[in-house]
C-alpha positions as CSV (number, residue, x, y, z in Angstrom):
1,M,-2.9,-73.1,173.7
2,S,-0.2,-75.6,174.8
3,A,3.4,-74.8,174.4
4,L,5.1,-75.9,171.3
5,S,7.6,-78.7,172.1
6,V,10.8,-78.8,169.9
7,S,13.2,-81.7,169.8
8,P,16.8,-80.8,170.7
9,T,17.9,-82.2,167.3
10,V,15.7,-79.8,165.3
11,S,17.6,-77.0,163.5
12,P,17.2,-73.3,164.6
13,S,15.6,-72.5,161.2
14,V,12.8,-75.0,161.7
15,V,12.2,-73.5,165.2
16,Q,11.9,-70.0,163.8
17,T,9.5,-71.2,161.1
18,C,7.3,-72.9,163.7
19,R,7.1,-69.7,165.7
20,V,6.0,-67.6,162.7
21,V,3.3,-70.2,161.9
22,V,2.0,-70.1,165.5
23,G,2.0,-66.3,165.5
24,A,-0.1,-66.2,162.3
25,I,-2.5,-68.7,163.8
26,V,-3.0,-66.5,166.8
27,L,-3.7,-63.4,164.7
28,L,-6.1,-65.4,162.6
29,L,-8.0,-66.6,165.7
30,A,-8.1,-63.1,167.1
31,A,-9.5,-61.8,163.8
32,T,-12.0,-64.6,163.4
33,H,-13.3,-64.3,167.0
34,P,-12.8,-60.6,167.9
35,L,-15.1,-60.8,170.9
36,A,-13.5,-63.9,172.3
37,A,-10.2,-62.1,172.6
38,Q,-9.6,-58.9,174.5
39,T,-12.2,-56.3,173.4
40,Q,-10.7,-53.8,170.9
41,V,-11.7,-50.3,171.6
42,R,-9.8,-48.4,168.9
43,A,-10.2,-48.3,165.2
44,L,-8.0,-50.5,162.9
45,S,-4.9,-48.8,161.7
46,L,-3.5,-49.1,158.2
47,A,-0.6,-51.2,159.6
48,E,-3.0,-53.6,161.3
49,V,-5.0,-54.1,158.1
50,I,-1.9,-54.7,156.1
51,D,-0.6,-57.1,158.7
52,L,-3.8,-59.1,158.7
53,R,-3.8,-59.3,154.9
54,Q,-0.2,-60.4,154.8
55,H,-0.9,-63.2,157.3
56,G,-3.6,-64.6,155.1
57,V,-6.7,-63.2,156.8
58,S,-9.5,-63.1,154.2
59,S,-10.9,-59.8,152.9
60,R,-14.3,-60.6,154.2
61,Q,-13.0,-61.2,157.7
62,I,-11.0,-57.9,157.6
63,L,-14.1,-56.0,156.5
64,R,-16.1,-57.6,159.3
65,N,-13.6,-56.2,161.8
66,A,-13.4,-52.9,160.0
67,R,-17.2,-52.5,160.1
68,Q,-17.2,-53.3,163.9
69,Y,-14.3,-51.1,164.9
70,C,-14.0,-48.6,162.0
71,I,-10.6,-47.7,160.5
72,A,-8.2,-45.0,161.5
73,F,-7.1,-43.9,158.1
74,S,-8.6,-42.5,154.9
75,L,-8.4,-44.2,151.5
76,D,-6.2,-41.7,149.6
77,D,-4.0,-42.7,146.6
78,S,-1.0,-43.4,148.9
79,V,-3.0,-45.8,151.1
80,R,-4.5,-47.6,148.1
81,R,-1.0,-48.2,146.8
82,Q,0.2,-49.6,150.1
83,L,-2.8,-51.9,150.3
84,T,-2.3,-53.1,146.7
85,V,1.3,-54.0,147.5
86,A,0.1,-55.9,150.6
87,G,-2.2,-58.0,148.4
88,A,-5.5,-56.3,148.9
89,D,-8.1,-57.3,146.3
90,T,-11.0,-55.3,144.9
91,L,-13.4,-56.6,147.5
92,L,-11.2,-55.3,150.3
93,M,-10.5,-52.0,148.6
94,G,-14.1,-51.3,147.8
95,G,-15.3,-52.4,151.2
96,L,-12.9,-50.2,153.1
97,S,-14.2,-47.2,151.2
98,N,-17.6,-47.8,152.8
99,V,-16.8,-48.4,156.4
100,C,-16.8,-45.8,159.2
101,T,-13.5,-43.9,159.8
102,T,-12.2,-41.9,162.7
103,I,-10.4,-39.6,160.3
104,R,-12.5,-36.5,159.5
105,A,-12.5,-35.4,155.9
106,P,-11.0,-32.0,155.3
107,A,-13.6,-29.3,155.3
108,K,-14.5,-27.9,151.9
109,P,-13.4,-24.3,151.5
110,P,-16.3,-21.9,151.4
111,A,-17.6,-21.0,148.0
112,P,-16.5,-17.6,146.8
113,P,-19.2,-15.0,147.0
114,I,-21.3,-14.3,144.0
115,I,-21.3,-10.6,145.0
116,D,-18.9,-8.9,147.4
117,D,-19.3,-5.2,146.9
118,E,-17.6,-2.8,149.3
119,F,-19.4,0.4,148.2
120,A,-16.6,2.7,149.3
121,Q,-14.1,0.9,147.0
122,S,-16.4,0.1,144.0
123,S,-18.0,2.1,141.2
124,T,-21.3,0.3,141.5
125,A,-23.1,3.1,143.2
126,G,-22.2,5.4,140.4
127,G,-25.3,4.0,138.7
128,F,-27.5,4.9,141.6
129,T,-29.5,7.7,140.1
130,W,-33.2,8.7,140.2
131,S,-35.4,11.1,138.3
132,N,-36.8,12.2,141.7
133,P,-34.6,15.0,143.0
134,R,-35.4,13.9,146.6
135,C,-33.5,10.7,146.1
136,K,-29.7,11.1,146.2
137,A,-26.6,8.9,146.5
138,R,-23.0,10.1,147.0
139,F,-19.6,8.4,147.9
140,E,-18.1,8.8,151.3
141,N,-15.1,7.3,153.0
142,E,-17.1,4.5,154.6
143,G,-19.6,3.7,151.9
144,V,-22.3,5.3,149.8
145,R,-24.7,7.6,151.4
146,M,-28.3,7.2,150.3
147,Q,-30.6,10.1,151.2
148,N,-34.3,10.4,150.8
149,T,-35.9,13.8,151.7
150,A,-39.4,12.8,150.6
151,A,-42.0,12.5,153.4
152,D,-44.1,9.6,151.9
153,A,-42.1,7.8,149.2
154,M,-39.3,5.3,149.0
155,C,-36.1,5.6,147.0
156,M,-35.4,2.2,145.4
157,V,-32.7,1.5,142.8
158,R,-31.8,-1.6,140.9
159,Y,-28.5,-3.2,141.8
160,P,-26.6,-4.4,138.7
161,S,-26.7,-8.2,139.2
162,L,-27.7,-11.2,137.2
163,N,-30.5,-13.5,138.4
164,L,-29.3,-15.1,141.6
165,P,-29.7,-18.8,142.3
166,T,-32.6,-20.1,144.3
167,D,-30.3,-21.1,147.3
168,V,-28.5,-17.9,148.3
169,R,-27.6,-15.8,151.3
170,L,-27.8,-12.0,151.0
171,D,-26.2,-9.7,153.5
172,L,-26.4,-5.9,153.5
173,E,-24.2,-4.0,155.9
174,V,-25.6,-0.6,156.8
175,A,-24.3,2.3,159.0
176,Q,-26.1,5.2,160.6
177,L,-29.5,3.7,160.4
178,G,-30.4,5.5,163.6
179,M,-29.4,9.0,162.3
180,T,-33.1,9.7,161.7
181,R,-35.8,8.6,164.1
182,H,-37.9,6.7,161.6
183,G,-35.2,6.0,159.0
184,S,-35.4,2.6,157.2
185,V,-33.3,0.6,154.7
186,L,-34.6,-1.9,152.2
187,L,-33.0,-4.9,150.5
188,G,-35.0,-6.0,147.5
189,F,-34.5,-9.5,146.0
190,G,-36.2,-11.9,143.6
191,R,-37.0,-9.0,141.2
192,Q,-38.7,-10.1,138.0
193,D,-37.6,-8.2,134.9
194,R,-41.0,-8.3,133.1
195,S,-43.3,-7.5,135.9
196,G,-41.0,-5.5,138.1
197,K,-42.3,-7.3,141.2
198,Y,-40.0,-8.2,144.0
199,Y,-39.6,-9.1,147.6
200,S,-38.2,-6.6,150.1
201,L,-36.8,-6.8,153.6
202,S,-37.0,-3.5,155.4
203,V,-35.4,-2.6,158.8
204,S,-36.2,0.6,160.5
205,A,-34.6,2.7,163.2
206,D,-37.6,2.2,165.5
207,R,-36.8,-1.6,165.4
208,N,-39.5,-2.7,163.0
209,V,-38.7,-5.5,160.5
210,E,-41.0,-6.3,157.5
211,L,-41.0,-8.6,154.5
212,C,-43.1,-7.3,151.6
213,W,-44.0,-8.5,148.2
214,Y,-44.0,-5.4,146.0
215,S,-46.4,-5.2,143.2
216,D,-47.2,-1.9,141.4
217,R,-45.1,-0.1,144.1
218,H,-47.4,-1.4,146.8
219,C,-46.2,-3.4,149.8
220,N,-48.2,-6.5,150.4
221,S,-47.0,-7.3,153.9
222,L,-45.9,-11.0,154.4
223,V,-44.1,-10.8,157.7
224,R,-44.0,-7.9,160.1
225,V,-42.2,-8.0,163.5
226,E,-42.1,-4.9,165.8
227,R,-39.6,-4.0,168.5
228,V,-36.9,-6.3,167.3
229,A,-34.2,-6.2,170.0
230,S,-31.4,-7.1,167.7
231,V,-31.7,-3.9,165.6
232,E,-29.0,-1.4,166.6
233,S,-30.6,2.0,166.7
234,E,-27.7,4.1,167.9
235,P,-26.8,6.8,165.3
236,T,-23.3,5.4,164.7
237,A,-24.2,1.7,164.9
238,I,-23.6,-1.0,162.2
239,N,-26.5,-3.3,161.2
240,H,-26.5,-6.4,159.1
241,M,-29.7,-7.4,157.4
242,T,-29.7,-10.9,156.0
243,V,-31.9,-13.0,153.9
244,E,-31.4,-16.7,153.3
245,V,-33.4,-18.1,150.4
246,R,-33.6,-21.9,150.0
247,G,-36.0,-22.6,147.2
248,Q,-39.3,-21.3,148.4
249,D,-38.2,-20.7,152.0
250,I,-37.2,-17.2,153.1
251,A,-35.5,-16.7,156.4
252,L,-34.9,-13.2,157.8
253,F,-32.0,-12.2,160.1
254,V,-30.9,-8.9,161.8
255,N,-27.4,-9.0,163.1
256,E,-27.3,-12.8,162.9
257,T,-30.5,-13.2,164.9
258,K,-33.4,-14.9,163.1
259,V,-36.5,-12.7,163.3
260,G,-38.9,-14.3,160.8
261,Q,-39.5,-16.7,158.0
262,Y,-41.9,-17.1,155.1
263,T,-42.6,-19.8,152.5
264,A,-43.3,-18.4,149.0
265,D,-45.7,-19.9,146.4
266,A,-42.9,-20.6,144.0
267,L,-39.1,-20.7,143.8
268,V,-37.5,-17.3,144.7
269,S,-35.1,-16.1,142.1
270,G,-34.3,-12.9,140.4
271,R,-32.2,-9.7,140.8
272,L,-31.5,-7.3,143.6
273,M,-32.5,-3.8,144.6
274,V,-31.4,-1.5,147.4
275,G,-33.1,1.6,148.8
276,V,-34.2,3.7,151.8
277,G,-37.5,4.8,153.2
278,P,-38.9,8.3,153.7
279,Q,-36.9,10.9,155.6
280,T,-33.8,8.7,155.7
281,S,-30.1,9.3,155.4
282,L,-27.7,6.4,156.0
283,L,-24.6,4.6,154.6
284,L,-24.5,1.4,152.6
285,V,-21.3,-0.2,153.5
286,R,-21.2,-3.7,151.9
287,L,-23.4,-6.1,150.0
288,R,-22.7,-9.8,149.8
289,A,-24.4,-12.7,148.0
290,T,-23.2,-16.2,148.6
291,A,-24.6,-19.5,147.2
292,L,-25.9,-21.9,149.8
293,H,-25.2,-25.7,149.5
């Protein structure tokens, strides 16, 4: 662009006005032909969008640049007010809300757990009673000890919960699983009140993991994995057995390691149960249920 010639007789105010007009023309040309100017490698700031608008660049052209380069701000109430003062119309405001941005939205806080039962501090286990004298539960400093002296029967008890949602993560923390050689712990879920049927994840001290569908107290094995390395079998070790239910899909984890999965015939929903297998004595430390999104 050739230099602007100014007559010596022109007043200083006229010279200043000419300079402003020339500056606006340069901005408009750069916005209209962004690739013809020096390539822009960063997102448009709020100040740049306001400056373009105040110099008469159309909303459509600003949005073309915003779609190409993204924006470096988020459209909160404060930003909307600044854009409105700068003369932004509804086309510009609506368009900016749909372009890419380099500002990450704040992470949503995790949903509070549906159940968070630390057995040593709650009274839940006070309801863990059986008619069978070989099944016992008692409070200890670190949790509730469940003991089964029977040689061939499980000790299962209903956990006092409502029907859980179909998308949920269940985590049972257990201590001293390895106190007995063939000890096992069970987490029942999806229990149906009318039929009494339920799914159950069992983890044993000899590192076997099994998912069953219990009907008439009989295990219909759905998934069985032996010699699972993630199972801690030391007498004092802590184990986490986890079930993630997403509709009909069931994923099984032991100590955060995925060990199996299964797809049910229908949505999995219902109540919880906990229990231990034959010849088992261990501590239930904590039970958590958290909705999945």
